[in-house]
ZATIMI-610625 format. One record per residue: x, y negated, z negated of N, C-alpha, C in turn; residue in one letter. Coordinates in steps of 0.02 Angstrom, whole numbers, plus 32768, in hexadecimal, padded with zeros to 4 digits. Layout:
REM ZATIMI-610625
XYZXYZXYZA ...
***
This chain:
REM ZATIMI-610625
AEDDDF723186AEE9DF2B317AAF06DF223135M AF39DEF7312FAF58DEEA30EFAF2ADEC030C4T AF21DED23085AEF5DEAC3058AF12DE67304CA AEE8DE343045AF01DDF13036AF2BDDF12FF7P AF60DDCA2FF8AF8BDDC42FBDAF66DD9C2F87R AF7FDDA02F4BAF5EDD812F11AF8BDD492EF7V AF6EDD0E2EEEAF92DCD52ED1AF72DCC22E8FA AF9ADCAE2E5FAF83DC962E1FAF92DC4C2E1BV AF60DC242E0AAF69DBDB2E03AF4DDBC62DC0V AF78DBAA2D95AF60DB8E2D55AF50DB442D5FT AF26DB2A2D34AF11DAE42D3BAEECDAD92D7CG AEC3DB0A2D90AEA3DB092DD1AE61DAE32DD1A AE4DDAC72D99AE0CDAA62D94AE09DA612DB3G AE43DA452DC7AE43DA022DE5AE87D9F62E04S AE8DD9BC2E25AECED9A32E3CAEF4D9D22E69G AF35D9D62E5CAF62D9FE2E86AF4EDA482E82V AF39DA5F2E46AF25DAA52E3FAEEBDAB62E6CG AEB9DA8A2E6FAE80DA962E9CAE97DA952EE5R AEC1DA652EF7AED8DA5F2F3CAF01DA9C2F50A AF2BDAB62F23AF50DAF32F32AF21DB2E2F3CL AEEFDB332F11AEBFDB6A2F16AE9CDB692F59T AE87DB2E2F6EAE65DB282FAFAE95DB3A2FE8L AED2DB202FE6AF02DB2E301BAF13DB78301FA AF18DB992FE7AF28DBE12FE6AEEFDC0A3002L AEB2DBFA2FEEAE79DC203008AE73DC173054T AE86DBDD306DAE84DBD330B6AEB8DBFF30D9R AEEADC1430B5AF1CDC4330D1AF06DC8B30CAR AECBDC9630AEAEB2DCDA30A5AECDDCFC3067G AEE6DCD43039AF02DCEF2FFAAECCDCEC2FC4I AEC3DD222FA0AE94DD232F68AEB3DCFF2F2ER AE8EDCD12F0DAEAADCA92ED8AE89DCB92E95V AEB2DCC72E63AE9CDCCE2E1EAEA8DC8A2DFDA AE75DC612DFBAE7BDC1C2DE5AE68DC152D9BA AE91DBF22D75AE83DBEB2D2DAE86DBA22D18S AE63DB932CE2AE63DB512CC4AE40DB582C80D AE46DB242C57AE20DB222C18ADDBDB032C23V ADD1DAE52C5EAD93DAC22C6DAD67DAEC2C9BD AD33DB0C2C81AD09DB372CABACE4DB112CE1P ACD0DAD32CD2ACADDAAC2D06ACDBDA9D2D40R AD18DA892D31AD48DA7C2D66AD57DABA2D8FG AD5DDAF32D6EAD68DB322D92AD2EDB422DC1L ACF2DB382DA8ACB7DB462DD2ACB6DB182E0FA ACCADAD92E06ACCCDAAB2E3EAD02DAC02E70E AD3BDAD72E57AD70DAEF2E84AD57DB2B2EADT AD37DB5A2E8BAD1DDB952EAFACEADB812EE4A ACC0DB4F2ED4AC8EDB392F04ACAEDB172F40A ACE1DAEF2F34AD04DACD2F6AAD24DB002F99V AD40DB352F7CAD64DB672FA4AD34DB942FCBC ACF7DB9C2FB1ACC5DBC22FD5ACD4DC0C2FDAG ACF7DC282FABAD07DC6F2FACAD52DC7A2FA6G AD64DCB72F94ADAADCC82F8EADCADCB52F4CG ADA0DC9F2F1BADBADC892EDBAD97DCAF2EA2V ADBFDCC92E75ADA6DCE52E36ADBEDCB92DFET AD90DCA22DD3ADA2DC712DA0ADABDC922D5BT ADD8DC752D34ADE8DC8D2CF1ADF1DC502CC4Y ADCEDC4F2C8CADD8DC1A2C5CAE11DC2E2C2ER AE49DC0C2C33AE86DC1F2C0FAEAADBE02BF7V AEC2DBE22BBAAEEEDBAE2B9FAF36DBC72BA8D AF5DDBA62BD3AFA0DBBE2BE2AFCDDBBF2BA5V AFBEDB962B73AFE7DB942B36AFDBDBD12B0AA AFA7DBF82B16AF96DC332AEFAFB7DC702B0FD AFEDDC872AF2B014DCBD2B11AFEBDCFD2B19R AFC5DD0F2AE7AF9DDD4C2AEBAF69DD452B23A AF4CDD0A2B2AAF1ADCFF2B5FAF3BDD042BA4A AF78DCEC2BAAAF9ADCF02BEAAFACDD382BFCM AFC1DD5E2BCBAFCFDDA52BD8AF8FDDCA2BEDL AF58DDBA2BCCAF18DDD82BDEAF03DDC22C24D AF0DDD832C35AEFFDD692C78AF25DD912CADY AF65DD9D2CA1AF8DDDC32CD0AF73DE0A2CD8A AF60DE292CA1AF46DE6D2CA3AF03DE6F2CC9A AED9DE3D2CBEAE98DE3B2CE0AEA1DE302D2BR AECEDE042D3DAEDADDF72D84AEF1DE382DA7V AF1FDE5A2D87AF38DE992DA5AF00DECC2DACR AED6DED22D79AEA0DF042D7AAE6ADEF22DACD AE5ADEB12DB1AE21DE9B2DD9AE32DE8A2E21E AE6FDE722E2DAE81DE5B2E6FAEBEDE7E2E8DL AEE6DE9D2E62AF25DEB92E77AF5FDE8E2E5FG AF9CDEA62E66AFD5DE812E4CAFDFDE3E2E70P AFEDDE0B2E49AFF7DDC82E65B038DDC62E8DA B036DDA22EC5B072DD992EEDB084DD4F2EF5S B05ADD222EDCB069DCDB2ED9B055DCC32E93W B07DDC972E75B06DDC7A2E34B07EDC302E35L B04DDC072E24B057DBBF2E1EB048DBAB2DD6F B07DDB9F2DAFB075DB862D6BB06DDB3A2D6FN B02EDB252D78B01EDAE02D88B002DAB92D4DN AFE3DADA2D1DAFC1DAB62CE7AFF1DA8A2CC1A AFDBDA4D2CB1B006DA1F2C8CAFDED9E52C70G AFFAD9C52C3DAFDBD98C2C1CB010D9562C0FV AFF9D91B2BFAB028D8E42BEEB019D8C32BABD B04BD8A22B92B047D87D2B53B06DD83C2B5BL B04CD8042B52B06CD7C22B56B074D7A82B0FV B0B2D7A72AF8B0C0D7902AB4B10BD7872AABS B11ED75A2A7EB164D7552A6CB177D7902A40S B1B7D79F2A3CB1CED7D32A0FB1BCD7C229C7V B1C2D78329B4B1B4D76F296FB16BD779295CA B13ED76D298CB0F6D771297CB0D5D7B3298ED B0F8D7DD29B3B0DCD81D29C8B0CED84A298CM B094D86A298BB085D8982954B0A0D8DD2964T B0ADD9032930B0C3D948293AB08ED970295EW B04FD963294DB018D988296CB016D97E29B7E B01DD93F29CDB01CD9312A14B058D94F2A37D B092D94B2A18B0CFD9672A36B0C6D9B32A3FY B0AFD9D52A0BB0A7DA1E2A0FB072DA312A43D B03DDA092A48B00ADA162A7AB027DA132AC0W B04ED9DF2ACFB06BD9D82B11B09EDA0F2B20L B0CADA1B2AF2B0FEDA4E2AFDB0DFDA932B06V B0AADAA22ADFB08ADAE22AE5B06DDAEF2B2AG B054DABB2B4AB037DAC22B8DB06DDABD2BC3I B095DA872BC0B0C3DA792BF7B0FFDAA82BF9N B119DABB2BC0B151DAEB2BBFB136DB312BB2I B110DB392B7CB0F6DB7B2B6BB0CCDB992BA2G B0A3DB702BC3B079DB8A2BF8B0A1DBA52C33G B0D7DB822C44B101DB992C7CB125DBDA2C69V B140DBDC2C2DB163DC192C17B132DC532C10V B0F8DC452BF2B0C6DC7A2BEAB0B0DC962C2EN B0A2DC692C5DB08CDC7F2C9FB0C2DCA62CC3G B0FFDC8E2CBEB136DCB02CE0B141DCF62CC3T B144DCFB2C82B150DD3C2C61B116DD6C2C6EK B0D8DD512C6DB09EDD7D2C75B099DD9A2CBCA B0AADD712CEEB09EDD862D33B0DDDD9C2D59F B118DD8F2D3EB155DDA12D63B159DDEB2D75L B147DE192D47B149DE602D5CB11EDE6F2D99P B0E4DE4F2D9EB0B9DE592DD9B0D9DE3C2E18Q B0F9DE022E12B119DDE42E4BB152DE102E65L B17ADE2A2E37B1B1DE562E4BB197DE952E6DI B15FDEAF2E53B141DEEB2E70B125DEDF2EB6E B105DEA52EBFB0E0DE992EFDB10CDE7E2F35S B144DE5F2F23B16FDE422F56B197DE752F7DG B1A8DE632FBBB1D4DE8C2FE5B207DE5E3005T B23BDE7A3021B26DDE523043B24FDE2A307CA B220DE4930A0B200DE2730D8B1CBDDF530C2A B1AADE02308AB175DDD63071B17EDDCE3026A B1ADDDA43011B1BBDD9C2FC9B180DD7C2FA5P B179DD8D2F65B14ADD6B2F3AB163DD242F2DA B136DCF92F15B146DCB22F0BB136DC9D2EC4R B164DC7C2EA3B159DC612E60B169DC172E62L B137DBEE2E52B13CDBA52E58B12BDB842E16V B15ADB5F2DFAB14FDB3C2DBCB14DDAF12DC8N B11ADAD02DADB111DA882DB6B136DA632D7FL B16BDA412D92B18DDA122D66B171D9CD2D76S B19BD99C2D81B186D9582D8FB1C4D9312DA5S B1B8D8F72DC5B1F0D8CA2DD0B20ED8B52D8DA B1E5D8B82D57B1FED8A92D14B222D8E62CF5F B22DD9192D1DB25BD94E2D0CB29FD9422D2BG B2A6D90A2D4FB2E5D8F52D6EB300D8B52D4FL B2D3D88A2D39B2E6D84E2D13B2B6D8482CD7I B2CAD81F2CA7B29FD8112C6EB28BD7C72C6FS B250D7B82C53B23AD7732C4EB21FD7682C07V B21DD7292BF2B204D71B2BAEB1BCD72F2BA5P B1ABD7452B69B168D7582B54B150D7992B75Y B17FD7BE2B94B170D7FF2BB2B1A2D8322B98Q B1B9D82B2B5BB1EED8572B41B1D6D89F2B3ES B19BD8AB2B24B182D8F02B1EB176D90E2B63A B158D8E72B8FB14BD9002BD3B18CD9102BF7Y B1BCD8E22BF4B1FCD8EF2C15B220D92B2BF5S B21CD9312BB3B23AD96B2B92B21FD9AC2BB0T B1DDD9AE2BB9B1BED9EB2BD3B1CFD9F72C1BS B1D2D9C22C43B1DED9CB2C8AB228D9D92C99K B256D9BC2C72B29CD9D02C77B2A3DA1A2C65F B27EDA302C32B281DA762C1DB268DAA42C54A B231DA912C75B217DABA2CACB24BDABF2CE4V B26BDA882CF3B29FDA882D26B2D8DAB82D13R B2F1DAB32CD6B328DADE2CC1B314DB282CC1G B2D9DB362CA8B2BFDB7A2CA6B2B9DB972CECF B29DDB6F2D1AB290DB872D5DB2D1DB912D85T B2FFDB632D7EB33EDB692DA2B367DBA52D89E B366DBB02D48B387DBEC2D2DB366DC2B2D46A B323DC2B2D47B2FEDC662D5EB30EDC742DA8L B311DC412DD1B320DC4C2E18B364DC6F2E1FR B395DC592DF7B3D7DC782DFAB3D4DCC12DE4Q B3AFDCCF2DAFB3A9DD152D97B389DD422DCCE B356DD272DEDB333DD4E2E21B363DD5E2E5BI B38EDD2D2E6CB3BFDD392EA1B3F2DD6D2E8BI B40ADD662E4DB43CDD962E33B420DDDD2E33V B3E1DDE32E1DB3C2DE262E16B3A3DE3F2E57D B3A5DE162E8BB38BDE2A2ECDB341DE3C2ECCR B31ADE1A2EA4B2D3DE262EA4B2B3DE042EE1H B27EDE212EFEB25EDE042F39B22DDDCC2F26P B247DD982F06B21EDD602EEEB245DD202EFDV B223DCED2F16B242DCAB2F1BB227DC7F2EE4T B251DC532ECAB23FDC292E90B24ADBE02EA3V B219DBB62E91B218DB712EA8B205DB422E6FH B225DB092E6BB214DAD62E3AB1FBDA982E5EC B1C0DA812E4CB19FDA492E6EB1A4DA0A2E44V B1B7D9D32E65B1BFD9932E42B194D95E2E64H B154D9582E51B129D9252E6FB138D8E02E52P B12CD8AD2E7CB123D86A2E62B0DDD8672E45G B0BFD82C2E45B07CD8252E29B048D8382E5DV B01DD8682E4CAFEAD8822E79AFA6D8652E66I AF7CD8592E97AF39D83C2E8AAF0AD8722E6ER AF0CD87C2E2DAEE2D8AE2E0CAEC2D88E2DCFT AE9DD8B72DA8AE80D89F2D69AEAFD8A92D2FN AEF0D8B02D3EAF22D8BF2D0BAF21D88A2CD3F AF1AD84A2CE6AF1CD8152CB4AEE1D81A2C84A AEA8D8312C9DAE6CD8352C73AE75D8682C3BA AEA0D89A2C45AEA9D8CF2C14AEE7D8C82BE9N AF10D8942BF7AF4DD88C2BD0AF3ED8712B8AM AF6AD8802B5BAF64D8622B19AF90D8242B16R AF75D7F02AF8AF96D7AF2AF5AF99D7972AAEI AFD1D77B2A9AAFD8D7602A57AF9FD72E2A49D AF81D7312A0EAF47D70629FFAF56D6BB2A07P AF95D6A729FFAFA6D6612A06AFAAD64A2A4ES AFABD67A2A7EAFB1D6692AC4AF6CD65B2AE2A AF6CD63A2B1BAF2FD6292B3FAF21D6612B72D AEEFD68B2B63AEE0D6C32B90AECBD6AB2BD4R AEA2D6782BD8AE8CD6602C1AAEC6D6462C43D AEF4D6212C22AF2ED6082C46AF59D6412C60Q AF62D6742C36AF8AD6AE2C4BAF6AD6D22C85T AF28D6DA2C83AF05D6FA2CBBAF0CD6D12CFBA AF08D68E2CF5AF10D6642D30AF56D66A2D4DR AF89D66C2D21AFCED6752D38AFD5D6B72D5DL AFB7D6EB2D43AFB9D72C2D63AF9AD7292DA8F AF5FD70B2DADAF3BD7082DECAF63D6E02E20E AF82D6A82E0AAFA9D6802E39AFE8D6A52E50R B004D6CE2E23B042D6F12E34B037D72F2E5FA AFFAD74A2E5EAFEDD7892E82AFF1D77F2ECDA B021D7A02EECB02FD7962F33B01DD7D12F5FM B00DD80A2F41B004D8472F68AFC3D86A2F53T AF9DD8822F84AF5FD8A62F75AF6FD8EE2F60S AF42D90E2F3AAF4DD9542F28AF54D9822F65P AF2CD9762F99AF30D99F2FD5AF75D9992FF6D AF8DD95C2FF9AFD0D9513015B005D9742FEAR AFFED96E2FA9B02ED98E2F7CB02ED9DA2F86A AFF3D9F72F8BAFEEDA3F2F94B00FDA552FD5A B005DA2E300AB024DA3D3049B070DA3C3046G B08BDA093024B0D3DA04301CB0EEDA3F2FF4V B0CADA522FC0B0E0DA8B2F96B0E2DACB2FC0I B0AEDAD92FE5B0ABDB17300BB0DFDB183044L B0ECDADF3063B120DADD3096B165DAE83076R B16FDACB303CB1AFDAD63019B1B9DB1E3005G B183DB3E2FF0B186DB862FDFB195DBAF301DV B172DBA03054B17EDBC53092B1C6DBBF30A9D B1E6DB86309BB22BDB7A30AFB25EDB8E3079R B244DBAC3044B26EDBC4300CB299DB8D2FEFN B27BDB532FE3B2A0DB1D2FC4B29FDB252F78R B2D9DB222F5AB2DDDB292F11B2BCDAEE2EEEA B2C5DAB22F09B2A9DA752EEBB27DDA532F1ER B23DDA472F0CB20DDA292F39B1F9D9E52F1DI B20AD9B02F41B1FAD96B2F2DB1BAD9552F50L B18FD9322F2CB150D91C2F49B149D8D02F42I B13AD8B02F7BB12CD8692F7CB16AD83E2F81G B162D8022F9CB19BD7D32F9EB1B4D7C12F59P B187D7BD2F29B19DD7AD2EE4B1C3D7E82EC7D B1AED8252ED6B1D3D85F2EBEB219D8612EDBG B220D8522F1CB262D8512F3BB28DD8192F20R B26ED7DF2F13B294D7A62EF8B2AED7B52EB2A B284D7D52E89B29AD7E52E45B2D0D81B2E45M B2CDD8482E76B301D87B2E7BB343D85B2E8EA B340D8242EB5B37DD8032ECCB39ED7D82E96A B376D7C02E66B391D7922E34B3CED7AB2E10M B3CCD7E72DF0B407D7FD2DCCB442D80D2DF9P B435D81E2E38B46CD82B2E67B48FD7E92E79R B468D7B42E83B484D7752E99B49ED74A2E60L B47CD74C2E27B48BD71F2DF0B4ABD7412DB5L B4ACD7832DB4B4C4D7A62D78B49AD7932D3CG B4BBD78C2D03B497D7792CC6B47FD7312CC8A B494D70B2CFAB47ED6C62CFFB434D6BE2D09G B412D6F32D21B3CAD6ED2D2CB3A5D6E32CEAY B3C3D6FA2CB2B3A1D6F72C71B394D6AF2C5DI B3C8D6862C5EB3BFD6402C4DB393D61B2C7EG B398D62D2CBEB370D60D2CF1B325D6172CE4L B312D6552CD6B2CBD6632CC9B2B4D6462C87L B2E0D6442C56B2CDD6252C16B2BED5DB2C1FA B2E8D5B92C46B2DCD5712C53B29CD5682C7CR B28FD5942CACB252D58F2CD4B214D5992CA8A B218D5C82C78B1DFD5D42C4BB1D4D5982C1EA B20AD5792C07B202D53D2BDCB1E0D5052C02R B1F2D4FC2C41B1D5D4C62C69B18DD4D62C7DL B180D5162C8CB13ED5282CA7B10DD53F2C73G B123D5492C36B0F7D5632C02B0FED5AD2BFCG B0F7D5C72BBFB0FED60E2BB2B0C4D6342BD2A B0CFD6752BDBB099D69F2BF2B0A5D6BD2C37G B0E3D6C62C4AB0F0D6E92C89B0CFD72D2C88L B0B2D73F2CC0B088D77B2CC0B0ADD7B82CD8T B090D7F22CC6B0AED8322CD8B0A3D8442D21G B0C1D87E2D34B0C7D88D2D7BB08DD8B12D9BG B05FD8D02D76B02CD8F62D97AFE9D8EA2D74R 
***
């Protein structure tokens, strides 16, 4: 009997990461689940009821990510699926954003994706075959396709994830490695994402959280299902939710005109448009 394949999921302590972990274990795939929140990881493992090995890892810490990859290989075998899912948000204007908050977000949202990809890519290349390629999935956002006010840092990071992932997919094709590469662009998902975001002190945190909750159109389980179907179909770009699809269409239909449109909408509706996950 062939041993179950190994999947790595970052940000697995809640939300889409937890839903992906559960969906993967149901496929008989062993999951190396990581997060900075040990309680959330323990809850994910309990929900899955087996098939999960947990690791407390900060994706922004390059040395920790390299150690994570080495431990997964030693303890479970080489990874054949990787989901760089961990991410955070910052709601602030460019003028008011602190350097500390910007560096924090970029370290996780960009650094975490690059660290995870570099750490695990050798294992993916090793474990993949032409008949059963390895899978590398990076979570961007619908805000990696358009930008909105007060989400400059978040959009910067998610545009970067998109560019990095699309370039990587092309390199993998050129080099004929047995790995498929996918970039995911969710709309707003019903998670605790808003509770963990950093918000400018002058902004109303409760109002921002309410906006997030009202905008959230897709459950984590639904999002995980869409991601896995997109991976199975080898889609380079995976859009999630009607809001995700609508935001993807904006620049195609309106060109740069969407920028002024969203600015006017924000002025009328109040600042604080929320992030995608």
